[in-house]
N, CA, C and O atoms as a DFTB+ gen file, in Angstrom:
304 C
 N C O
     1  1    -136.727     -30.054      86.932
     2  2    -136.709     -28.634      86.614
     3  2    -137.757     -27.875      87.420
     4  3    -137.505     -26.780      87.922
     5  1    -138.936     -28.478      87.533
     6  2    -140.013     -27.817      88.277
     7  2    -139.663     -27.725      89.763
     8  3    -140.074     -26.792      90.453
     9  1    -138.922     -28.677      90.228
    10  2    -138.498     -28.668      91.628
    11  2    -137.582     -27.497      91.931
    12  3    -137.688     -26.860      92.978
    13  1    -136.676     -27.224      90.993
    14  2    -135.760     -26.090      91.164
    15  2    -136.531     -24.783      91.154
    16  3    -136.261     -23.893      91.961
    17  1    -137.474     -24.663      90.262
    18  2    -138.290     -23.443      90.186
    19  2    -139.078     -23.268      91.475
    20  3    -139.177     -22.151      91.985
    21  1    -139.641     -24.346      92.014
    22  2    -140.400     -24.273      93.261
    23  2    -139.502     -23.853      94.415
    24  3    -139.899     -23.032      95.241
    25  1    -138.303     -24.404      94.481
    26  2    -137.370     -24.052      95.555
    27  2    -136.967     -22.583      95.450
    28  3    -136.918     -21.874      96.455
    29  1    -136.682     -22.135      94.239
    30  2    -136.307     -20.731      94.034
    31  2    -137.454     -19.814      94.435
    32  3    -137.227     -18.788      95.076
    33  1    -138.655     -20.161      94.077
    34  2    -139.814     -19.335      94.436
    35  2    -140.034     -19.322      95.944
    36  3    -140.384     -18.286      96.510
    37  1    -139.835     -20.454      96.594
    38  2    -140.024     -20.531      98.047
    39  2    -139.007     -19.657      98.770
    40  3    -139.359     -18.967      99.727
    41  1    -137.762     -19.676      98.333
    42  2    -136.722     -18.895      98.999
    43  2    -136.718     -17.426      98.578
    44  3    -136.185     -16.576      99.292
    45  1    -137.301     -17.129      97.439
    46  2    -137.287     -15.735      96.981
    47  2    -138.221     -14.853      97.810
    48  3    -137.956     -13.662      97.971
    49  1    -139.289     -15.408      98.330
    50  2    -140.246     -14.616      99.125
    51  2    -139.597     -14.112     100.415
    52  3    -139.672     -12.914     100.685
    53  1    -138.967     -14.964     101.220
    54  2    -138.315     -14.444     102.429
    55  2    -137.139     -13.510     102.118
    56  3    -136.917     -12.524     102.820
    57  1    -136.396     -13.831     101.063
    58  2    -135.283     -12.949     100.697
    59  2    -135.792     -11.567     100.315
    60  3    -135.194     -10.557     100.686
    61  1    -136.882     -11.520      99.582
    62  2    -137.479     -10.235      99.210
    63  2    -137.933      -9.483     100.457
    64  3    -137.747      -8.270     100.553
    65  1    -138.524     -10.191     101.406
    66  2    -138.970      -9.552     102.644
    67  2    -137.776      -9.032     103.439
    68  3    -137.830      -7.935     103.994
    69  1    -136.708      -9.809     103.495
    70  2    -135.510      -9.376     104.231
    71  2    -134.906      -8.133     103.582
    72  3    -134.553      -7.177     104.273
    73  1    -134.790      -8.149     102.277
    74  2    -134.219      -6.997     101.558
    75  2    -135.106      -5.771     101.731
    76  3    -134.605      -4.672     101.967
    77  1    -136.418      -5.951     101.614
    78  2    -137.344      -4.824     101.772
    79  2    -137.269      -4.241     103.179
    80  3    -137.264      -3.021     103.347
    81  1    -137.210      -5.098     104.179
    82  2    -137.104      -4.632     105.570
    83  2    -135.804      -3.865     105.777
    84  3    -135.786      -2.822     106.431
    85  1    -134.735      -4.380     105.226
    86  2    -133.444      -3.706     105.347
    87  2    -133.492      -2.321     104.694
    88  3    -133.011      -1.343     105.267
    89  1    -134.068      -2.244     103.506
    90  2    -134.158      -0.951     102.810
    91  2    -135.027       0.043     103.586
    92  3    -134.724       1.235     103.627
    93  1    -136.099      -0.445     104.196
    94  2    -136.958       0.435     104.999
    95  2    -136.205       0.972     106.220
    96  3    -136.276       2.159     106.538
    97  1    -135.485       0.076     106.894
    98  2    -134.705       0.511     108.059
    99  2    -133.631       1.506     107.652
   100  3    -133.386       2.487     108.354
   101  1    -132.997       1.254     106.524
   102  2    -131.954       2.152     106.028
   103  2    -132.542       3.523     105.688
   104  3    -131.938       4.553     105.987
   105  1    -133.706       3.532     105.069
   106  2    -134.368       4.791     104.728
   107  2    -134.776       5.548     105.985
   108  3    -134.641       6.771     106.040
   109  1    -135.273       4.837     106.993
   110  2    -135.660       5.482     108.254
   111  2    -134.440       6.080     108.943
   112  3    -134.517       7.170     109.511
   113  1    -133.315       5.373     108.895
   114  2    -132.088       5.906     109.502
   115  2    -131.618       7.150     108.768
   116  3    -131.184       8.113     109.400
   117  1    -131.697       7.144     107.450
   118  2    -131.320       8.326     106.669
   119  2    -132.235       9.496     106.996
   120  3    -131.778      10.633     107.105
   121  1    -133.523       9.221     107.153
   122  2    -134.477      10.278     107.488
   123  2    -134.146      10.894     108.845
   124  3    -134.164      12.117     108.987
   125  1    -133.845      10.066     109.840
   126  2    -133.475      10.593     111.165
   127  2    -132.195      11.427     111.076
   128  3    -132.078      12.470     111.720
   129  1    -131.244      10.959     110.275
   130  2    -129.998      11.699     110.101
   131  2    -130.264      13.063     109.475
   132  3    -129.716      14.069     109.924
   133  1    -131.091      13.101     108.453
   134  2    -131.411      14.367     107.781
   135  2    -132.150      15.297     108.735
   136  3    -131.883      16.498     108.759
   137  1    -133.081      14.750     109.523
   138  2    -133.802      15.578     110.493
   139  2    -132.841      16.168     111.523
   140  3    -132.975      17.327     111.914
   141  1    -131.880      15.367     111.956
   142  2    -130.885      15.863     112.909
   143  2    -130.035      16.965     112.283
   144  3    -129.725      17.963     112.933
   145  1    -129.660      16.780     111.026
   146  2    -128.863      17.788     110.339
   147  2    -129.643      19.087     110.161
   148  3    -129.081      20.174     110.297
   149  1    -130.933      18.978     109.859
   150  2    -131.769      20.175     109.722
   151  2    -131.852      20.906     111.055
   152  3    -131.743      22.131     111.096
   153  1    -132.044      20.172     112.140
   154  2    -132.113      20.783     113.471
   155  2    -130.792      21.460     113.819
   156  3    -130.780      22.553     114.386
   157  1    -129.684      20.814     113.480
   158  2    -128.376      21.405     113.729
   159  2    -128.195      22.692     112.939
   160  3    -127.666      23.672     113.464
   161  1    -128.625      22.699     111.694
   162  2    -128.515      23.907     110.874
   163  2    -129.391      25.031     111.428
   164  3    -129.002      26.198     111.381
   165  1    -130.558      24.692     111.946
   166  2    -131.417      25.696     112.575
   167  2    -130.715      26.312     113.781
   168  3    -130.725      27.530     113.961
   169  1    -130.106      25.460     114.606
   170  2    -129.395      25.955     115.783
   171  2    -128.203      26.823     115.382
   172  3    -127.941      27.851     116.007
   173  1    -127.484      26.410     114.340
   174  2    -126.354      27.211     113.865
   175  2    -126.832      28.576     113.396
   176  3    -126.196      29.593     113.671
   177  1    -127.959      28.594     112.685
   178  2    -128.493      29.864     112.178
   179  2    -128.918      30.773     113.337
   180  3    -128.637      31.971     113.329
   181  1    -129.594      30.193     114.329
   182  2    -130.006      30.987     115.490
   183  2    -128.775      31.536     116.215
   184  3    -128.763      32.695     116.629
   185  1    -127.764      30.721     116.366
   186  2    -126.531      31.148     117.019
   187  2    -125.876      32.286     116.234
   188  3    -125.393      33.251     116.827
   189  1    -125.857      32.177     114.920
   190  2    -125.289      33.226     114.072
   191  2    -126.044      34.542     114.266
   192  3    -125.435      35.605     114.381
   193  1    -127.358      34.459     114.299
   194  2    -128.174      35.669     114.482
   195  2    -127.896      36.293     115.843
   196  3    -127.743      37.511     115.944
   197  1    -127.830      35.481     116.881
   198  2    -127.568      35.992     118.229
   199  2    -126.191      36.642     118.297
   200  3    -126.040      37.726     118.860
   201  1    -125.179      35.975     117.719
   202  2    -123.829      36.543     117.735
   203  2    -123.766      37.850     116.952
   204  3    -123.088      38.792     117.363
   205  1    -124.470      37.907     115.833
   206  2    -124.486      39.131     115.027
   207  2    -125.127      40.277     115.805
   208  3    -124.618      41.398     115.803
   209  1    -126.226      39.994     116.458
   210  2    -126.884      41.029     117.257
   211  2    -125.983      41.474     118.405
   212  3    -125.906      42.664     118.711
   213  1    -125.307      40.528     119.035
   214  2    -124.407      40.861     120.137
   215  2    -123.270      41.753     119.649
   216  3    -122.904      42.721     120.316
   217  1    -122.716      41.426     118.485
   218  2    -121.636      42.245     117.934
   219  2    -122.132      43.642     117.571
   220  3    -121.403      44.619     117.739
   221  1    -123.363      43.744     117.076
   222  2    -123.931      45.070     116.776
   223  2    -124.046      45.910     118.039
   224  3    -123.711      47.094     118.044
   225  1    -124.525      45.283     119.109
   226  2    -124.674      46.001     120.382
   227  2    -123.305      46.441     120.892
   228  3    -123.143      47.576     121.341
   229  1    -122.319      45.544     120.825
   230  2    -120.970      45.888     121.289
   231  2    -120.373      47.012     120.449
   232  3    -119.724      47.911     120.983
   233  1    -120.589      46.963     119.153
   234  2    -120.077      48.016     118.270
   235  2    -120.739      49.353     118.584
   236  3    -120.074      50.388     118.624
   237  1    -122.028      49.327     118.802
   238  2    -122.737      50.570     119.147
   239  2    -122.243      51.102     120.487
   240  3    -122.072      52.309     120.655
   241  1    -122.012      50.200     121.441
   242  2    -121.492      50.615     122.736
   243  2    -120.111      51.244     122.586
   244  3    -119.815      52.250     123.232
   245  1    -119.262      50.658     121.738
   246  2    -117.934      51.214     121.501
   247  2    -118.034      52.598     120.863
   248  3    -117.268      53.499     121.205
   249  1    -118.977      52.766     119.937
   250  2    -119.168      54.073     119.295
   251  2    -119.605      55.120     120.320
   252  3    -119.121      56.251     120.316
   253  1    -120.524      54.723     121.191
   254  2    -120.997      55.657     122.205
   255  2    -119.878      56.024     123.174
   256  3    -119.731      57.189     123.545
   257  1    -119.095      55.038     123.580
   258  2    -117.971      55.307     124.478
   259  2    -116.949      56.215     123.810
   260  3    -116.412      57.125     124.441
   261  1    -116.683      55.970     122.540
   262  2    -115.736      56.797     121.793
   263  2    -116.243      58.228     121.672
   264  3    -115.482      59.186     121.805
   265  1    -117.555      58.355     121.415
   266  2    -118.130      59.698     121.313
   267  2    -118.058      60.422     122.657
   268  3    -117.796      61.624     122.698
   269  1    -118.285      59.705     123.747
   270  2    -118.212      60.312     125.075
   271  2    -116.767      60.767     125.373
   272  3    -116.543      61.849     125.915
   273  1    -115.812      59.924     125.011
   274  2    -114.402      60.276     125.244
   275  2    -114.009      61.492     124.424
   276  3    -113.306      62.367     124.929
   277  1    -114.438      61.569     123.193
   278  2    -114.136      62.725     122.362
   279  2    -114.788      64.003     122.936
   280  3    -114.194      65.081     122.952
   281  1    -116.017      63.829     123.398
   282  2    -116.717      64.970     123.962
   283  2    -116.019      65.449     125.231
   284  3    -115.882      66.653     125.447
   285  1    -115.580      64.518     126.065
   286  2    -114.917      64.927     127.296
   287  2    -113.548      65.558     126.996
   288  3    -113.123      66.456     127.723
   289  1    -112.857      65.111     125.951
   290  2    -111.601      65.711     125.580
   291  2    -111.802      67.121     125.026
   292  3    -110.978      68.005     125.262
   293  1    -112.883      67.329     124.299
   294  2    -113.157      68.643     123.738
   295  2    -113.554      69.652     124.806
   296  3    -113.266      70.841     124.676
   297  1    -114.210      69.187     125.851
   298  2    -114.685      70.093     126.886
   299  2    -113.576      70.450     127.867
   300  3    -113.723      71.394     128.642
   301  1    -112.464      69.711     127.847
   302  2    -111.369      70.020     128.781
   303  2    -110.550      71.156     128.335
   304  3    -109.595      71.533     129.014
């Protein structure tokens, strides 16, 4: 009986180390994935802001062009 307990104890130490190492690697991979996702979301947000500003400028340009056309039609 004591022999079985000794064998189990001897093999449990490396198994625990293997499992712990695997869990650490898995956690590190998840962390890198989350960091990548955060960076992607930052880029998406910046892109959204740039596109919104571009659309505002285009809309203002269209308003100015429309006002100029109306003014030129009124003066004719």
